[in-house]
C-alpha positions in Angstrom: -14.9 12.5 -52.3 -14.7 9.1 -53.9 -16.6 7.4 -51.1 -19.3 10.0 -51.2 -19.7 9.7 -55.0 -19.8 5.9 -54.7 -22.6 6.2 -52.1 -24.5 8.8 -54.2 -24.6 6.5 -57.2 -26.5 3.8 -55.2 -28.1 5.0 -51.9 -28.7 1.4 -50.8 -24.9 1.0 -50.4 -25.1 3.3 -47.3 -27.5 0.8 -45.6 -25.2 -2.1 -46.5 -22.2 -0.3 -45.2 -24.0 0.6 -41.9 -25.1 -3.0 -41.5 -21.6 -4.2 -42.1 -20.2 -1.8 -39.5 -22.9 -2.9 -37.1 -22.1 -6.6 -37.5 -18.4 -6.0 -37.1 -19.0 -3.9 -33.9 -21.2 -6.6 -32.4 -18.6 -9.3 -33.2 -15.7 -7.4 -31.7 -17.4 -5.7 -28.8 -17.3 -8.6 -26.3 -13.6 -8.9 -26.7 -12.9 -5.2 -26.4 -15.2 -3.9 -23.7 -16.7 -5.5 -20.5 -20.2 -5.9 -21.9 -20.7 -9.5 -21.0 -21.5 -10.9 -17.5 -18.4 -12.5 -15.8 -19.7 -16.0 -16.3 -19.7 -15.5 -20.1 -16.3 -14.0 -20.7 -14.2 -17.1 -20.2 -13.8 -17.5 -24.0 -12.4 -14.0 -24.4 -9.7 -14.5 -21.6 -7.3 -16.3 -23.9 -7.2 -13.5 -26.5 -7.5 -10.6 -24.1 -6.9 -11.3 -20.4 -7.6 -7.6 -19.4 -11.3 -8.2 -19.4 -11.0 -11.1 -16.9 -8.6 -9.5 -14.5 -11.2 -7.8 -12.4 -13.4 -10.9 -12.2 -13.4 -12.1 -8.6 -12.4 -8.8 -7.1 -15.5 -8.6 -4.9 -14.8 -12.1 -3.7 -11.2 -11.3 -3.0 -12.1 -8.2 -1.0 -14.7 -10.3 0.9 -12.0 -12.9 1.7 -9.6 -10.1 2.9 -12.4 -8.5 4.9 -13.3 -11.8 6.6 -9.6 -12.5 7.6 -9.2 -8.9 8.7 -12.3 -9.0 10.9 -11.2 -12.4 12.4 -8.1 -10.7 13.8 -8.4 -9.7 17.5 -9.1 -5.9 17.7 -5.8 -5.4 19.5 -3.9 -7.1 16.7 -5.7 -5.1 14.0 -4.5 -1.8 15.6 -1.0 -2.4 14.2 -1.7 -4.5 11.1 -1.5 -3.6 7.4 -2.9 -5.1 4.3 -0.1 -5.6 1.8 -0.6 -6.7 -1.7 1.8 -8.1 -4.3 0.1 -6.2 -7.1 -1.2 -2.7 -7.5 -4.5 -4.0 -9.0 -5.2 -6.0 -5.8 -4.4 -2.9 -3.7 -6.8 -0.8 -5.9 -9.6 -3.3 -5.6 -9.3 -3.5 -1.8 -9.1 0.3 -1.5 -12.1 0.9 -3.7 -14.3 -2.1 -2.9 -13.2 -2.5 0.7 -13.8 1.1 1.7 -17.5 0.5 2.5 -16.6 -2.6 4.6 -14.2 -0.5 6.8 -11.0 -2.1 5.5 -7.9 0.1 5.9 -6.0 1.3 2.9 -4.0 -1.5 1.3 -0.4 -0.9 0.4 1.7 -2.5 -2.3 5.3 -2.5 -3.3 4.3 -2.8 -7.0 5.3 -0.1 -9.4 4.5 3.4 -8.2 2.2 2.1 -5.4 5.4 1.7 -3.4 5.8 5.5 -3.1 2.5 5.8 -1.1 4.4 4.2 1.8 4.1 1.2 4.1 0.9 2.2 5.9 1.1 1.8 9.6 4.8 2.2 10.4 4.3 0.3 13.7 2.8 -2.7 12.0 3.4 -6.0 13.7 0.9 -8.1 11.6 0.9 -8.2 7.8 -2.2 -9.4 5.9 -0.6 -10.3 2.6 -2.6 -10.8 -0.6 -0.8 -12.6 -3.4 -1.8 -13.7 -6.9 -2.2 -17.3 -7.8 0.4 -19.6 -9.3 -0.2 -18.2 -12.8 1.8 -15.2 -11.9 3.6 -16.0 -8.6 5.0 -19.2 -7.2 6.6 -19.6 -3.8 5.2 -16.3 -2.4 4.9 -17.9 1.1 8.6 -18.5 1.0 9.2 -14.9 0.1 7.0 -13.8 3.1 9.0 -16.1 5.4 12.0 -13.9 4.7 10.1 -11.1 6.3 8.1 -12.8 9.0 8.8 -15.7 11.4 5.1 -16.9 11.2 3.3 -17.2 7.9 0.0 -19.1 7.5 -2.5 -19.2 4.7 -5.7 -17.6 5.9 -7.8 -17.8 2.6 -7.6 -19.0 -0.9 -8.8 -16.9 -3.8 -11.1 -17.9 -6.6 -14.1 -16.5 -8.5 -17.6 -17.8 -9.1 -17.1 -17.5 -12.9 -14.3 -20.1 -12.8 -11.9 -17.8 -14.8 -8.3 -18.7 -14.1 -7.1 -15.1 -13.9 -4.3 -13.5 -12.0 -5.9 -14.0 -8.6 -7.2 -17.5 -9.2 -5.5 -19.8 -6.6 -3.9 -16.9 -4.8 -3.9 -16.6 -1.1 -4.4 -14.2 1.8 -1.6 -14.8 4.2 -1.4 -13.9 7.9 2.2 -12.9 8.7 3.4 -12.2 12.2 6.7 -12.1 14.1 8.4 -9.6 11.7 12.1 -10.1 11.5 12.8 -6.4 11.1 10.6 -3.3 11.7 8.0 -2.9 8.9 9.5 0.4 7.6 12.9 -1.3 7.2 11.3 -4.1 5.3 9.4 -1.7 3.1 12.5 -0.7 1.2 13.0 -4.3 0.0 9.4 -4.7 -1.2 9.5 -2.3 -4.2 9.3 -4.2 -7.5 8.4 -3.4 -11.1 6.8 -5.7 -13.6 
């Protein structure tokens, strides 16, 4: 009741109050919601990295798609796309569906429970974040596969050094154990 009485005594206060709320909303909005173009959010990434984490996902999916399609058809038959992070799996599964990419799998958090994909996989297309989050991922993959080579490097046109920046798409062959056996070791929580 006090606020209503305060506003009733001077009706112009309501307009000042609404103007103040509007200014505060406009000031906070770019750091709270994805309302700016990707090229303009670099300054918000330091205070709230969540807005920048999806920047570059279309380019990541395009890189995975290009490596996938470069595989001989016979090799693609028993290949899986494996990601180090559930966000990358989600991006590939949503954005790559129209390109004809298979469902990506991940050992991250509850994504692991969806399983290893093709249980007869002989080729692993591994997508790993950049050095900001993961270092030595190729060494980790070498524990699973005899042959590991970098097939693509990830970046984004906005130049935002987010989780995927500097990450790689690896082509892994010559699995040391059958893929379903390796799957048990790949579950991780972070």
